[in-house]
C-alpha positions as CSV (number, residue, x, y, z in Angstrom):
1,M,30.1,-1.6,-67.5
2,F,29.4,0.0,-70.7
3,A,29.3,-3.6,-72.3
4,A,25.7,-3.8,-71.5
5,L,25.3,-1.3,-74.6
6,A,27.2,-3.3,-76.8
7,P,26.3,-4.2,-80.6
8,G,24.5,-7.5,-80.3
9,G,23.9,-7.4,-76.6
10,D,21.2,-8.6,-74.8
11,F,20.2,-5.0,-73.4
12,K,18.8,-3.6,-76.5
13,R,16.5,-6.2,-77.2
14,Y,14.6,-4.9,-74.4
15,L,14.4,-1.3,-75.9
16,R,12.8,-2.4,-79.1
17,G,9.5,-2.5,-79.1
18,R,6.7,-2.0,-76.6
19,L,6.3,-5.4,-75.0
20,P,10.1,-5.6,-74.2
21,R,10.3,-2.4,-72.7
22,T,6.8,-3.0,-70.5
23,V,9.4,-6.4,-69.7
24,L,11.9,-4.5,-68.4
25,V,10.1,-1.8,-66.5
26,L,7.9,-4.2,-64.9
27,T,10.9,-6.4,-64.1
28,I,12.7,-3.0,-62.5
29,V,9.3,-2.0,-60.4
30,I,8.2,-5.6,-59.5
31,P,11.0,-5.9,-56.3
32,L,8.9,-2.5,-54.9
33,L,6.5,-5.1,-53.8
34,Y,8.5,-7.6,-51.8
35,G,10.3,-4.0,-49.8
36,A,8.1,-1.1,-50.2
37,L,4.3,-2.5,-50.4
38,A,5.3,-4.4,-47.1
39,L,7.2,-1.5,-45.5
40,S,4.2,0.9,-46.0
41,A,1.9,-1.4,-44.5
42,V,3.8,-2.0,-41.7
43,W,5.7,1.1,-40.9
44,D,4.1,2.8,-38.7
45,P,2.0,0.1,-36.3
46,K,0.1,3.1,-34.0
47,D,-1.4,4.1,-37.2
48,V,-2.9,0.6,-38.2
49,T,-4.4,-0.1,-34.5
50,Q,-6.1,3.0,-35.2
51,N,-8.0,0.8,-38.1
52,V,-8.8,-2.2,-35.6
53,S,-12.2,-2.7,-34.6
54,V,-13.0,-3.4,-31.2
55,A,-16.6,-4.0,-29.3
56,V,-16.8,-2.5,-25.8
57,V,-19.1,-4.0,-23.5
58,N,-20.1,-1.9,-20.0
59,L,-22.3,-4.1,-17.9
60,D,-21.1,-2.8,-14.3
61,E,-24.0,-1.0,-12.4
62,G,-21.0,1.1,-10.2
63,A,-21.0,0.8,-6.4
64,T,-20.3,3.0,-3.0
65,M,-17.1,3.1,-1.5
66,M,-16.9,5.0,1.6
67,G,-19.7,6.8,1.2
68,K,-18.5,8.0,-2.8
69,K,-20.3,6.8,-5.6
70,L,-17.7,4.4,-7.9
71,D,-18.5,3.8,-11.8
72,A,-15.6,2.7,-12.3
73,G,-17.0,1.0,-15.8
74,S,-18.3,4.3,-17.0
75,Q,-14.4,5.5,-16.1
76,V,-12.5,2.4,-18.2
77,T,-15.1,2.7,-21.1
78,Q,-14.5,6.4,-21.4
79,A,-10.9,5.8,-20.6
80,L,-10.7,3.3,-23.8
81,I,-12.8,5.0,-25.9
82,D,-10.5,8.7,-25.5
83,S,-7.1,6.9,-26.1
84,H,-7.7,6.7,-29.8
85,Q,-5.0,3.8,-29.8
86,L,-8.4,1.2,-30.8
87,D,-11.5,1.7,-33.1
88,M,-13.4,1.5,-29.9
89,H,-17.6,0.5,-30.3
90,V,-19.8,0.4,-26.9
91,V,-22.2,-1.8,-28.0
92,S,-24.4,-4.5,-26.0
93,D,-22.9,-8.2,-25.0
94,E,-24.9,-9.6,-28.2
95,E,-23.9,-7.1,-30.5
96,A,-20.4,-7.8,-29.4
97,R,-20.7,-11.6,-29.6
98,E,-22.1,-11.8,-33.0
99,G,-19.5,-9.3,-33.7
100,V,-16.8,-10.8,-33.0
101,I,-18.0,-14.5,-34.6
102,S,-18.7,-12.7,-37.7
103,G,-15.0,-11.0,-37.8
104,K,-16.8,-7.4,-37.4
105,Y,-14.9,-6.8,-34.2
106,Y,-11.3,-8.5,-34.2
107,F,-11.6,-8.9,-30.2
108,S,-14.2,-7.4,-27.6
109,I,-13.4,-6.0,-24.4
110,T,-16.4,-7.0,-21.4
111,I,-16.5,-5.2,-18.1
112,P,-18.8,-7.5,-16.1
113,E,-21.6,-6.7,-13.5
114,G,-20.1,-6.1,-10.1
115,F,-17.0,-4.9,-11.6
116,S,-17.4,-1.5,-9.4
117,K,-18.1,-3.6,-6.7
118,A,-14.8,-6.1,-6.6
119,L,-12.6,-2.6,-6.6
120,A,-14.5,-1.4,-3.6
121,S,-14.4,-4.9,-2.4
122,P,-11.3,-4.4,0.1
123,V,-12.9,-2.0,2.0
124,S,-16.3,-4.1,2.8
125,G,-14.3,-7.0,4.1
126,N,-14.8,-9.5,1.5
127,A,-11.9,-8.7,-0.8
128,H,-11.6,-10.1,-4.2
129,Q,-10.2,-8.8,-7.8
130,A,-12.4,-7.4,-10.4
131,K,-12.1,-9.0,-14.1
132,M,-12.1,-7.8,-17.4
133,V,-13.4,-10.4,-20.1
134,F,-11.4,-10.1,-23.2
135,A,-12.8,-12.9,-26.1
136,Y,-11.3,-13.4,-29.6
137,N,-11.3,-15.4,-32.6
138,A,-8.5,-16.8,-33.7
139,A,-10.4,-18.2,-36.8
140,N,-11.2,-15.3,-38.3
141,N,-7.7,-13.7,-37.6
142,Y,-4.9,-14.8,-35.4
143,L,-2.4,-12.1,-36.0
144,M,-5.3,-9.4,-34.6
145,T,-6.1,-12.5,-31.9
146,M,-1.9,-11.6,-30.9
147,V,-2.2,-8.2,-31.1
148,G,-5.5,-7.6,-29.1
149,Q,-4.0,-10.7,-26.4
150,A,-0.9,-8.0,-26.3
151,A,-3.3,-5.1,-26.0
152,A,-5.2,-6.5,-23.1
153,Q,-2.3,-6.8,-20.8
154,Q,-1.4,-2.6,-21.8
155,I,-5.2,-2.3,-20.8
156,V,-5.3,-4.0,-18.0
157,T,-2.5,-2.9,-16.8
158,T,-3.2,1.3,-17.4
159,V,-6.5,0.1,-15.9
160,S,-5.2,-1.6,-12.7
161,T,-3.1,1.7,-12.6
162,T,-6.0,4.1,-12.5
163,I,-8.7,2.5,-10.8
164,G,-6.1,1.7,-8.3
165,T,-5.0,5.2,-7.8
166,Q,-8.5,6.5,-7.6
167,T,-9.3,4.2,-4.8
168,F,-6.3,4.8,-2.8
169,D,-7.1,8.3,-3.7
170,V,-10.2,7.9,-1.8
171,A,-8.8,5.6,1.4
172,L,-5.8,8.3,1.7
173,Q,-8.7,10.9,2.3
174,E,-10.4,8.7,4.8
175,V,-7.4,8.5,6.5
176,S,-6.5,12.4,6.5
177,Q,-10.1,13.0,7.6
178,L,-9.2,10.8,10.5
179,E,-6.7,12.7,11.6
180,P,-7.8,15.6,13.9
181,K,-9.9,13.1,15.8
182,V,-6.9,10.9,16.4
183,K,-5.5,14.2,17.8
184,E,-8.8,14.9,19.7
185,A,-8.3,11.0,20.7
186,A,-4.5,12.0,22.2
187,A,-6.0,15.0,23.8
188,G,-8.5,13.3,25.7
189,I,-6.4,10.5,26.5
190,N,-3.6,12.7,28.2
191,E,-6.3,14.2,29.9
192,L,-7.4,11.2,31.4
193,N,-3.8,10.5,32.5
194,D,-3.9,14.1,33.8
195,G,-6.8,12.9,35.9
196,M,-5.4,9.9,36.4
197,Q,-1.6,11.1,37.9
198,Q,-4.2,13.9,40.5
199,A,-6.8,10.3,41.4
200,H,-3.4,8.4,42.3
201,Q,-1.8,11.3,44.5
202,G,-5.4,11.3,46.1
203,A,-5.2,8.0,47.0
204,G,-2.5,8.4,48.5
205,Q,-2.9,11.2,50.8
206,L,-6.1,9.2,51.5
207,A,-4.3,5.8,52.7
208,G,-2.4,8.3,54.7
209,A,-5.5,10.0,56.5
210,L,-7.3,6.6,56.5
211,N,-3.6,4.9,58.1
212,Q,-3.3,7.6,60.7
213,V,-7.3,7.5,61.7
214,N,-6.4,3.6,62.2
215,D,-3.8,4.2,64.4
216,A,-6.0,6.6,66.5
217,V,-8.7,4.5,66.7
218,T,-6.2,1.9,68.0
219,R,-5.2,4.7,70.6
220,L,-8.4,5.0,71.3
221,T,-9.7,1.2,71.8
222,T,-6.6,-0.5,73.6
223,P,-7.3,1.7,76.8
224,L,-10.9,1.4,77.0
225,E,-11.0,-2.7,76.1
226,D,-7.9,-3.1,79.2
227,A,-10.0,-1.0,81.5
228,L,-13.2,-3.2,80.3
229,A,-11.1,-6.3,80.9
230,K,-9.9,-5.1,84.7
231,A,-12.7,-3.5,85.6
232,P,-15.2,-6.0,88.0
233,T,-18.5,-7.1,86.1
234,V,-21.5,-5.1,87.9
235,S,-25.2,-6.0,87.1
236,P,-26.9,-2.7,86.2
237,D,-30.2,-4.4,88.3
238,K,-27.7,-4.0,91.5
239,L,-26.6,-0.5,90.7
240,G,-30.5,0.5,90.1
241,A,-31.2,-1.1,93.3
242,A,-28.3,0.2,95.0
243,A,-29.3,3.5,93.7
244,N,-33.3,3.0,94.2
245,Q,-32.1,2.5,98.0
246,L,-29.7,5.6,98.6
247,S,-32.7,7.5,97.2
248,T,-34.9,6.1,100.2
249,D,-31.9,6.5,102.9
250,A,-31.3,10.1,101.8
251,A,-35.1,10.8,102.0
252,T,-35.0,9.2,105.6
253,L,-31.7,11.2,106.4
254,S,-33.2,14.0,105.6
255,K,-36.5,13.7,107.8
256,A,-34.5,12.1,110.8
257,L,-32.4,15.6,110.9
258,D,-34.6,18.1,109.8
259,A,-35.7,18.5,113.5
260,P,-31.9,18.3,115.5
261,V,-30.8,20.7,112.6
262,Q,-33.9,23.2,113.8
263,A,-33.4,22.5,117.1
264,Q,-30.0,23.3,116.7
265,S,-30.8,26.7,114.8
266,Q,-32.7,27.8,117.4
267,A,-30.1,26.8,120.1
268,A,-27.9,28.9,118.1
269,Q,-30.1,31.7,117.8
270,I,-30.7,31.5,121.8
271,L,-26.7,31.7,122.6
272,G,-26.3,34.4,119.8
273,A,-28.9,36.7,121.6
274,T,-27.2,36.0,125.1
275,I,-23.6,36.2,123.9
276,A,-25.0,40.2,122.2
277,Q,-26.4,40.9,125.4
278,L,-23.2,40.0,127.8
279,R,-21.0,41.9,125.5
280,A,-23.7,45.0,125.9
281,S,-23.3,45.0,129.8
282,G,-19.7,46.1,129.3
283,D,-18.4,44.6,132.2
284,P,-14.8,42.4,131.0
285,V,-16.2,39.4,133.0
286,Q,-19.2,39.0,131.0
287,S,-17.5,40.1,127.9
288,R,-15.2,37.0,128.7
289,L,-18.2,34.9,129.1
290,A,-19.9,36.0,125.5
291,D,-16.1,35.0,124.3
292,S,-16.5,31.2,125.7
293,L,-20.2,31.1,124.7
294,E,-19.2,32.5,120.7
295,Q,-16.8,29.6,121.0
296,A,-19.9,26.9,122.2
297,R,-21.3,28.4,119.5
298,G,-19.0,27.6,116.9
299,L,-19.0,23.8,118.3
300,L,-22.6,24.0,117.1
301,G,-21.8,24.0,113.5
302,V,-24.5,26.3,112.5
303,P,-23.3,29.6,110.3
304,Q,-24.7,32.5,111.5
305,G,-28.1,33.8,110.2
306,D,-31.1,30.8,109.9
307,S,-30.9,27.1,109.0
308,S,-32.1,27.4,105.2
309,S,-28.5,26.6,103.8
310,T,-28.5,23.6,106.2
311,K,-31.8,22.5,104.3
312,T,-30.9,23.0,101.4
313,T,-28.0,20.7,101.1
314,L,-30.1,18.2,102.5
315,A,-32.6,18.9,99.7
316,R,-30.3,18.5,96.8
317,V,-29.2,15.5,98.4
318,R,-32.0,13.7,98.1
319,D,-32.9,15.0,94.8
320,N,-29.7,13.7,93.1
321,S,-29.9,10.5,95.0
322,A,-33.5,10.3,93.2
323,L,-32.2,11.2,90.1
324,I,-29.4,8.4,89.5
325,A,-32.0,6.5,91.0
326,G,-34.2,7.0,88.2
327,Q,-31.6,6.8,85.7
328,L,-29.8,3.7,86.5
329,G,-34.1,2.1,87.9
330,D,-34.8,2.7,84.3
331,P,-34.3,0.1,81.9
332,H,-35.0,2.7,79.1
333,S,-33.0,5.3,80.6
334,Q,-29.4,6.9,79.0
335,V,-26.8,6.0,82.0
336,R,-29.2,2.0,81.8
337,S,-28.4,1.6,78.3
338,V,-24.6,2.9,78.8
339,M,-24.4,0.4,81.8
340,T,-25.7,-2.7,79.8
341,M,-23.4,-1.9,76.9
342,L,-20.5,-1.6,79.7
343,T,-21.9,-5.0,81.6
344,D,-23.1,-7.3,79.4
345,G,-20.2,-7.7,77.2
346,G,-20.9,-6.6,73.9
347,L,-19.0,-3.1,73.6
348,P,-15.7,-4.9,73.7
349,G,-16.5,-6.7,70.3
350,D,-18.1,-3.3,69.1
351,I,-14.2,-2.4,69.8
352,D,-13.3,-4.9,68.0
353,K,-14.9,-4.8,64.8
354,V,-14.4,-1.1,64.8
355,Q,-10.4,-1.8,65.0
356,S,-10.7,-5.2,61.9
357,A,-13.5,-2.2,60.2
358,T,-10.4,0.4,60.3
359,D,-7.8,-2.3,59.5
360,Q,-9.3,-3.0,56.7
361,L,-10.9,0.5,55.4
362,A,-6.5,1.3,55.9
363,T,-5.6,-1.8,54.2
364,G,-7.6,-1.6,51.1
365,A,-6.9,2.3,51.1
366,T,-3.3,1.0,50.9
367,Q,-4.2,-1.3,47.8
368,L,-6.2,1.4,46.0
369,D,-3.0,3.3,46.4
370,D,-0.9,0.8,44.4
371,G,-3.5,-0.3,41.9
372,M,-3.9,3.7,41.2
373,G,-0.1,4.2,41.1
374,Q,-0.3,1.1,38.4
375,L,-3.1,2.9,36.7
376,A,-1.4,6.1,36.4
377,D,2.1,4.0,35.3
378,G,-0.1,2.7,32.4
379,T,-2.0,5.8,31.4
380,E,1.0,7.6,31.5
381,K,2.8,5.2,29.0
382,L,-0.5,5.0,26.5
383,A,-0.4,8.7,26.8
384,G,3.4,8.9,25.8
385,T,2.6,6.3,23.1
386,V,-0.3,8.2,21.4
387,D,1.8,11.7,21.4
388,Q,4.4,9.4,19.5
389,A,2.0,8.0,17.6
390,V,0.4,11.4,16.7
391,K,3.5,13.0,15.8
392,L,4.3,9.9,13.6
393,L,0.8,10.6,11.9
394,P,1.2,12.2,8.5
395,S,0.0,15.4,7.3
396,W,-0.5,15.2,3.3
397,D,-1.8,17.5,1.2
398,K,-3.9,17.2,-2.2
399,E,-1.0,16.8,-4.3
400,Q,1.3,14.6,-1.9
401,M,-1.7,12.3,-1.5
402,E,-2.4,11.4,-5.1
403,A,1.0,10.7,-5.5
404,I,1.1,8.3,-2.9
405,A,-1.9,6.5,-4.2
406,K,-0.4,6.6,-7.4
407,S,2.6,5.1,-5.9
408,L,0.6,2.6,-4.1
409,A,-1.5,1.7,-7.5
410,D,1.7,1.7,-9.7
411,P,4.4,0.5,-7.4
412,V,6.7,-0.1,-10.0
413,T,7.3,1.9,-12.8
414,M,9.3,0.7,-16.3
415,K,12.5,3.0,-17.1
416,S,13.3,1.8,-21.1
417,D,16.8,2.6,-22.2
418,T,16.2,1.8,-25.9
419,M,18.8,2.1,-28.2
420,H,17.2,3.9,-32.0
421,G,14.5,4.5,-29.5
422,D,12.5,6.6,-31.9
423,I,12.9,3.7,-34.6
424,T,9.6,2.4,-35.9
425,L,8.7,-1.4,-36.8
426,G,9.0,-0.7,-40.8
427,Q,12.8,1.3,-40.1
428,S,13.3,-2.1,-38.6
429,L,12.1,-4.1,-41.5
430,V,14.5,-2.1,-43.9
431,A,17.3,-4.1,-44.1
432,P,16.0,-7.8,-44.3
433,L,13.1,-6.5,-46.8
434,F,15.6,-4.5,-48.6
435,A,17.8,-7.3,-49.2
436,L,14.8,-9.8,-49.9
437,A,13.4,-7.2,-52.9
438,L,17.3,-6.9,-54.2
439,F,17.5,-10.8,-54.4
440,M,14.3,-11.2,-56.0
441,G,15.8,-8.5,-58.3
442,A,18.4,-10.1,-59.5
443,I,16.4,-13.1,-60.4
444,L,14.1,-11.3,-62.5
445,A,16.8,-9.5,-64.4
446,W,19.0,-12.9,-64.8
447,M,15.8,-14.1,-66.5
448,L,16.1,-11.5,-68.9
449,F,19.6,-12.1,-69.6
450,S,21.8,-15.0,-70.4
451,A,24.0,-15.8,-67.6
452,L,27.3,-16.3,-70.3
453,Q,26.4,-14.8,-73.2
454,K,28.4,-16.4,-76.1
455,R,29.6,-14.3,-78.3
456,P,32.2,-13.4,-76.0
457,V,32.9,-16.7,-75.0
458,T,33.1,-17.9,-78.6
459,F,35.7,-15.5,-80.1
460,G,38.1,-15.8,-77.0
461,V,37.2,-13.0,-74.4
462,S,39.1,-14.0,-71.5
463,A,36.6,-16.3,-69.3
464,F,36.9,-13.4,-66.6
465,R,35.7,-10.1,-68.9
466,S,33.1,-12.5,-71.1
467,V,31.5,-12.9,-67.1
468,L,31.7,-8.9,-66.6
469,A,30.3,-8.8,-70.2
470,S,27.1,-10.8,-69.3
471,C,26.5,-8.9,-65.9
472,A,26.6,-5.5,-67.3
473,P,23.2,-4.9,-68.4
474,V,22.1,-7.2,-65.5
475,F,23.4,-4.2,-62.9
476,W,21.7,-1.4,-64.6
477,V,18.7,-3.4,-63.9
478,G,19.7,-3.9,-60.2
479,A,20.5,-0.4,-60.2
480,A,17.2,1.0,-60.8
481,Q,15.8,-1.5,-58.9
482,A,17.8,-0.1,-56.0
483,L,17.6,3.3,-56.8
484,L,13.6,2.9,-57.2
485,L,13.2,0.8,-54.3
486,Y,15.2,3.8,-52.0
487,L,13.5,6.2,-53.2
488,V,9.9,4.8,-52.4
489,V,11.1,4.0,-49.3
490,I,12.3,7.3,-48.4
491,A,9.1,8.8,-49.2
492,I,7.1,6.3,-47.0
493,G,9.1,7.5,-44.1
494,L,12.9,6.2,-44.2
495,R,15.7,8.5,-42.8
496,P,18.9,6.7,-43.0
497,Q,21.6,8.4,-40.7
498,Y,24.0,7.8,-44.0
499,W,22.0,8.6,-47.1
500,V,24.7,7.9,-49.8
501,G,26.6,5.0,-47.9
502,T,23.3,3.4,-47.8
503,F,22.5,3.6,-51.5
504,L,26.0,2.9,-52.4
505,F,25.8,0.1,-50.1
506,M,22.7,-1.0,-51.9
507,L,24.9,-1.0,-55.3
508,L,27.2,-3.3,-53.2
509,M,24.5,-5.8,-52.6
510,V,23.3,-5.5,-56.1
511,V,26.4,-7.1,-57.4
512,M,26.8,-9.7,-54.8
513,F,23.0,-11.1,-55.6
514,Q,23.5,-10.8,-58.9
515,S,27.2,-13.1,-59.2
516,I,25.4,-15.6,-56.9
517,V,22.5,-15.8,-59.2
518,Q,24.7,-15.7,-62.1
519,M,26.7,-18.5,-60.5
520,I,24.0,-20.8,-60.5
521,Y,22.8,-20.0,-63.3
522,A,26.1,-21.1,-64.8
523,V,26.5,-24.3,-62.8
524,V,23.4,-25.8,-63.6
525,G,21.6,-23.9,-66.0
526,A,19.1,-21.4,-66.3
527,G,16.0,-23.5,-66.1
528,V,17.0,-25.4,-62.9
529,G,18.8,-22.1,-61.8
530,R,15.4,-20.6,-61.0
531,V,13.9,-22.8,-59.5
532,V,17.2,-23.3,-57.4
533,S,17.6,-19.3,-56.7
534,L,13.9,-19.2,-55.5
535,G,15.2,-22.1,-52.6
536,L,17.8,-20.5,-52.0
537,L,16.4,-16.5,-51.4
538,A,13.8,-18.5,-48.6
539,I,16.4,-20.3,-47.3
540,L,18.9,-17.6,-47.1
541,F,16.6,-15.2,-45.8
542,V,15.4,-17.1,-43.1
543,L,18.9,-17.6,-41.8
544,A,20.1,-14.1,-41.8
545,G,18.3,-13.6,-39.0
546,G,16.4,-9.9,-40.5
547,L,12.9,-11.4,-39.0
548,L,13.1,-14.2,-36.8
549,P,16.0,-14.4,-33.6
550,L,17.5,-17.4,-34.9
551,R,18.2,-18.3,-30.7
552,L,14.5,-20.1,-30.8
553,L,15.5,-21.9,-33.7
554,G,18.8,-23.7,-31.9
555,Q,22.5,-22.6,-31.8
556,D,22.2,-24.7,-35.0
557,I,21.0,-22.3,-37.0
558,E,23.9,-19.5,-35.6
559,V,26.4,-21.3,-37.2
560,L,24.2,-21.4,-40.6
561,H,23.6,-18.1,-39.9
562,I,27.3,-16.9,-39.9
563,L,27.1,-18.9,-42.7
564,D,24.8,-16.6,-45.2
565,P,26.0,-14.4,-47.4
566,M,22.6,-12.5,-47.0
567,T,23.4,-12.2,-43.1
568,Y,26.1,-9.4,-44.2
569,P,24.0,-7.1,-46.1
570,V,21.3,-6.9,-43.4
571,I,23.7,-6.2,-41.1
572,G,25.3,-3.5,-42.8
573,L,22.2,-1.8,-44.1
574,Q,21.0,-2.0,-40.5
575,Q,23.9,0.2,-39.6
576,L,24.1,2.9,-42.1
577,T,20.1,3.0,-42.2
578,M,19.6,2.7,-38.3
579,G,23.2,4.4,-36.9
580,G,25.7,2.5,-34.5
581,V,28.4,1.9,-37.4
582,D,30.9,-0.6,-36.0
583,H,33.3,-2.9,-37.3
584,R,30.0,-5.2,-38.5
585,L,29.7,-2.7,-41.6
586,W,33.2,-3.2,-43.0
587,I,33.2,-6.9,-41.9
588,S,29.8,-7.1,-44.2
589,I,31.4,-5.5,-46.6
590,G,34.5,-7.8,-47.0
591,V,32.0,-10.4,-46.9
592,I,30.0,-9.3,-50.0
593,V,33.4,-8.4,-51.7
594,G,35.2,-11.6,-51.1
595,V,31.5,-13.9,-51.8
596,T,31.3,-11.8,-55.3
597,I,34.9,-12.4,-56.5
598,V,34.1,-16.1,-55.4
599,C,30.8,-16.2,-57.4
600,W,32.6,-14.5,-60.1
601,A,35.7,-17.3,-60.3
602,I,33.2,-20.0,-60.8
603,S,31.3,-18.2,-63.1
604,S,34.5,-17.3,-64.9
605,W,35.4,-21.3,-64.5
606,M,32.0,-22.2,-66.4
607,A,32.5,-19.9,-68.8
608,R,36.0,-21.3,-70.1
609,R,34.5,-24.7,-69.3
610,N,31.7,-23.3,-72.3
611,R,34.3,-23.0,-74.5
612,H,33.8,-26.9,-75.6
613,F,30.3,-27.9,-76.8
614,T,29.6,-31.2,-75.6
615,I,26.8,-33.2,-75.6
616,F,24.9,-31.9,-72.7
617,R,25.3,-28.5,-73.7
618,L,23.6,-29.3,-77.1
619,Y,20.9,-31.6,-75.3
620,P,20.6,-30.6,-72.1
621,P,18.4,-32.9,-70.0
622,V,15.9,-30.0,-68.7
623,R,14.7,-27.7,-71.2
624,V,12.9,-24.6,-69.9
């Protein structure tokens, strides 16, 4: 490799003079434009998005949900500003529209009127979704439109989770306030059940009592009905007339018996005086006569004393007969009314009605008892169900309600298990952009030096040594390019897993890329080789798969990806910078070494051929 400094070499030509040295320095620095500059711009997108200007328009007027004020528009606006993920500007609707058109804002976020009402609509009976309007202008910057669309999805998801959590929290608080009322209602139902059970018992007792009354009425009325059916029918008027006749006859008899009774009384008195005188004489004959007269006196039926008792009896008979005649003869007297009821046929009908009424009352009481039993069973089941429901009724504290509200608003959360999850976008692009920069550096380096130096070839040096001698100055330029690029990107933020191994692998990449460009120059010449190298670089870079997933382009591209020599430097550099070294690193090193040897072999064959001058070498078809 020290052949680069040999006398007469190409390298010394760029060490003399300001312009050659400037050209050499530029050749070393230019690869930074393809690697370091691009990486610094996209190293951490989070830092870049803070400079993305976005207009925020809040047209929401708020709403009331379950008695509480809901101002979702202001909450969302403030949350967007506090996130600091984008450069948010709260403006009017007109300013936002003009800003998106002019490019002042990359996109706008509008919270329309009725936003809070839509969020509160599930409890109003007219449920509908709330909307957020995102406006883009792809003509200004399509990439920012894609960024805005991706941000819109995240914003809507975050807003839905946040507002949904608040909405469910309010609803759960209302539900928790219903808990004591439900328990109070359950207590009332239990009291109702207790009262219903007591009512059922009372209905049973009432039915039993009414059945007993019905039986008693039946026992009372049945003999009476039988007696009324068997007794002869006598008119109350006839009974009244008979009673009056009895009263008249009693009065007449009393008058007729008054004189005999008086005479009898006098005779009894005379016999009494006579008996007394005979007994007073003391004569036994007279005494026996007095005893005989006493017997005769007894036959008169007059008690000893006066006849007032007999008169009293006759007067009482007369008065009672008159009373009976008055009661039976008066149509309005109580006795006559009772006799009328007994003789006119209305009493049996009334007795039947009483029996029918008591039967109906007993039947109704039985039905009432059955209905009360069913109702009591129903209230008992209801009370049991309500008690079970009260036991199942959750009792949440504030933290539990917040957790439940969050779970309902955002039931599914994403858990990402990303290998090398701390890698930024810039770190993921290091491998492909390093490959691009070093390949471009190889093209630039071979623009300064000859692919095959004429002196070694002319003086009979072996073809392979001639190739190596031509590569020597270019390698040092490439090594300087790799070192500068590596140090600058480290300054930007690269922290490779294998520091030394990464740089040594970069030197291996430099050798392979330089050997490919050298081979192209040696085969087609420097002029055409530059064009071919640039075209090949574009093709190899796309097929390497560092930027674009190749499966999106089809399975045929995957085959070309395997045949692409730039694929393996990208794979190896990814493992050395981000970790996860496996067998692919050693395959990459083997492919790089193999491609380099093949290219050197082709270049050596071209160097051997160049020992013989031809008309085409003296007058090439294309001159540069």
